[in-house]
C-alpha positions in Angstrom: -93.1 -1.4 -22.1 -89.5 -0.4 -20.6 -88.3 3.4 -20.6 -85.4 5.0 -20.3 -84.0 8.2 -20.2 -83.8 10.4 -23.4 -80.0 11.1 -22.8 -79.7 7.3 -23.1 -81.8 6.8 -26.2 -79.5 9.4 -27.4 -76.5 7.7 -26.8 -78.0 4.4 -27.9 -78.5 6.2 -31.2 -74.9 7.0 -31.2 -73.9 3.6 -31.0 -72.7 3.7 -27.0 -74.7 0.9 -25.3 -71.9 1.2 -22.4 -72.8 4.8 -21.5 -76.6 4.3 -22.0 -76.2 1.5 -18.8 -74.3 4.6 -17.1 -77.1 6.9 -17.5 -80.1 4.4 -16.7 -78.0 3.1 -13.7 -77.3 6.4 -12.4 -81.1 7.6 -12.9 -82.2 4.3 -11.4 -79.8 3.3 -9.0 -79.9 -0.2 -9.9 -77.5 -2.8 -10.3 -75.2 -3.5 -13.5 -76.6 -6.5 -14.6 -80.3 -4.9 -13.8 -79.4 -2.0 -15.5 -77.9 -4.1 -18.8 -81.1 -5.9 -18.9 -83.3 -2.7 -18.9 -81.1 -1.0 -21.8 -81.2 -4.6 -23.6 -85.1 -5.1 -23.4 -85.8 -1.3 -24.5 -83.6 -2.1 -27.7 -85.8 -5.2 -28.2 -89.0 -3.4 -27.9 -87.6 -0.6 -30.5 -86.3 -3.0 -33.2 -85.8 0.5 -35.3 -83.2 1.4 -33.0 -81.7 -2.0 -32.3 -81.3 -1.9 -36.0 -79.1 1.1 -36.3 -77.4 0.5 -33.4 -76.3 -3.1 -35.0 -75.1 -1.1 -38.0 -73.5 1.6 -36.2 -71.6 -1.5 -33.9 -70.6 -3.1 -37.5 -69.4 0.1 -39.2 -67.3 0.4 -35.8 -65.9 -2.9 -35.9 -64.8 -2.5 -39.8 -63.2 0.5 -38.7 -61.0 -1.1 -35.9 -60.3 -3.9 -38.2 -59.1 -1.7 -40.9 -56.9 0.5 -38.3 -55.7 -2.7 -36.9 -54.7 -4.2 -40.3 -52.8 -0.7 -41.3 -50.6 -0.7 -38.2 -49.9 -4.1 -38.9 -48.6 -3.2 -42.6 -47.1 0.2 -41.4 -45.1 -2.1 -38.5 -44.1 -4.5 -41.0 -42.8 -2.2 -43.8 -40.8 -0.6 -41.0 -39.3 -3.7 -40.2 -38.6 -4.7 -43.3 -36.9 -0.9 -44.0 -35.0 -1.3 -40.8 -33.8 -5.0 -41.8 -32.6 -3.5 -45.3 -30.7 -1.0 -43.9 -29.3 -3.3 -41.0 -26.8 -2.5 -37.9 
């Protein structure tokens, strides 16, 4: 069974795989690919954590999409208002 530092597990719980990889890499001194594989193997061996991680990632993706749509609508509204006012 793959083991990683508790700090790496904690950041995985928060949905941050990149930070977990950095922590594991710092503790093992391994390469990036090797460390990424270790973190992904740990997630596969702990399906409950993998499911929570996936849920957090899905939620973050939804929030990012909503922010993008909001900014796009705001930009369109500003463009529309500026076109009405004219030069």
